[in-house]
GUTOR-692023 format. One record per residue (C-alpha): residue in one letter; x, y, z. Coordinates in steps of 0.25 Angstrom, whole numbers, plus 2048, in hexadecimal, padded with zeros to 3 digits. Layout:
! GUTOR-692023
> a | X | Y | Z
...
***
This chain:
! GUTOR-692023
> m | 1D6 | 8FD | 485
> r | 1DB | 8F4 | 490
> r | 1CF | 8EA | 48E
> q | 1D2 | 8E9 | 47F
> s | 1E1 | 8E5 | 482
> e | 1DC | 8DB | 48C
> t | 1D2 | 8D5 | 482
> l | 1DD | 8D4 | 477
> l | 1E7 | 8CE | 481
> m | 1DC | 8C3 | 484
> l | 1DA | 8C0 | 476
> m | 1E9 | 8BF | 473
> l | 1EA | 8B5 | 47E
> l | 1DE | 8AC | 47A
> p | 1E5 | 8A3 | 470
> i | 1F0 | 8A0 | 47B
> f | 1E4 | 89C | 485
> f | 1DE | 893 | 47A
> l | 1EC | 88C | 478
> g | 1EF | 88A | 486
> i | 1E1 | 885 | 48B
> f | 1E3 | 877 | 484
> p | 1EF | 874 | 48C
> m | 1E9 | 87A | 499
> l | 1DC | 872 | 497
> l | 1E4 | 865 | 494
> m | 1EC | 867 | 4A1
> a | 1E0 | 86A | 4A9
> l | 1D8 | 85E | 4A4
> l | 1E2 | 854 | 4A2
> g | 1EE | 858 | 4AC
> f | 1FB | 851 | 4AA
> l | 1F5 | 848 | 49F
> g | 1F2 | 854 | 497
> l | 200 | 859 | 498
> c | 205 | 84C | 493
> i | 1FB | 84C | 487
> l | 1FF | 85B | 484
> g | 20E | 856 | 484
> v | 20B | 84A | 47B
> l | 204 | 854 | 471
> m | 210 | 85D | 471
> i | 21A | 851 | 46F
> c | 211 | 84D | 463
> v | 211 | 85C | 45D
> g | 220 | 85C | 45F
> l | 222 | 84F | 458
> a | 219 | 852 | 44C
> d | 21F | 860 | 44A
> g | 22D | 85A | 449
> l | 228 | 84F | 440
> t | 221 | 859 | 437
> e | 22D | 862 | 436
> d | 236 | 857 | 432
> c | 22C | 853 | 427
> d | 22C | 861 | 422
> f | 23B | 862 | 422
> n | 23D | 855 | 41B
> r | 232 | 858 | 411
> e | 239 | 866 | 40D
> l | 246 | 85F | 40C
> i | 241 | 854 | 403
> v | 238 | 85C | 3FA
> g | 241 | 869 | 3FA
> g | 24D | 861 | 3F6
> f | 25A | 869 | 3F6
> t | 258 | 876 | 3FD
> r | 261 | 882 | 400
> p | 269 | 881 | 40D
> s | 261 | 88D | 413
> e | 254 | 886 | 411
> r | 259 | 879 | 417
> a | 25E | 881 | 423
> a | 250 | 887 | 425
> q | 249 | 87A | 424
> a | 253 | 874 | 42E
> s | 251 | 87F | 437
> r | 242 | 87E | 436
> l | 243 | 86F | 439
> c | 24C | 871 | 445
> s | 243 | 87C | 44B
> a | 237 | 873 | 449
> r | 23E | 867 | 44F
> r | 242 | 86F | 45B
> l | 233 | 874 | 45D
> a | 22E | 865 | 45B
> t | 238 | 860 | 465
> w | 235 | 86B | 470
> s | 226 | 867 | 46E
> a | 229 | 859 | 470
> v | 232 | 85C | 47C
> a | 227 | 865 | 482
> g | 21C | 85A | 480
> a | 225 | 850 | 487
> g | 227 | 859 | 493
> m | 218 | 85B | 494
> v | 216 | 84C | 494
> i | 221 | 84A | 49E
> a | 21B | 855 | 4A7
> g | 20D | 84F | 4A5
> v | 212 | 841 | 4A9
> a | 21A | 847 | 4B5
> g | 20E | 84F | 4BA
> a | 205 | 843 | 4B9
> l | 20F | 83A | 4C1
> y | 211 | 845 | 4CB
> s | 203 | 849 | 4CE
***
């Protein structure tokens, strides 16, 4: 019975391993340059996500026309949360770039 639970736990952790192996290999093979590259990619993801959400919000307003206040409030709330996530992604990416440049200059 114990062997089965250990195998099940290993299978549950396998996707986390596969998601985490790319940044680990990037850092191991490229060092601080890899951290900068990963940071630039995160900045691009944050900017793209913010622009996509703005586009979707504007399309709903233009196509939908006049909507009820409750629907507008839900759309505005969704836009605000998407902007917040996009902003934090860009900030985290900028932090990674700064850490990569500082590490390269320090070493």
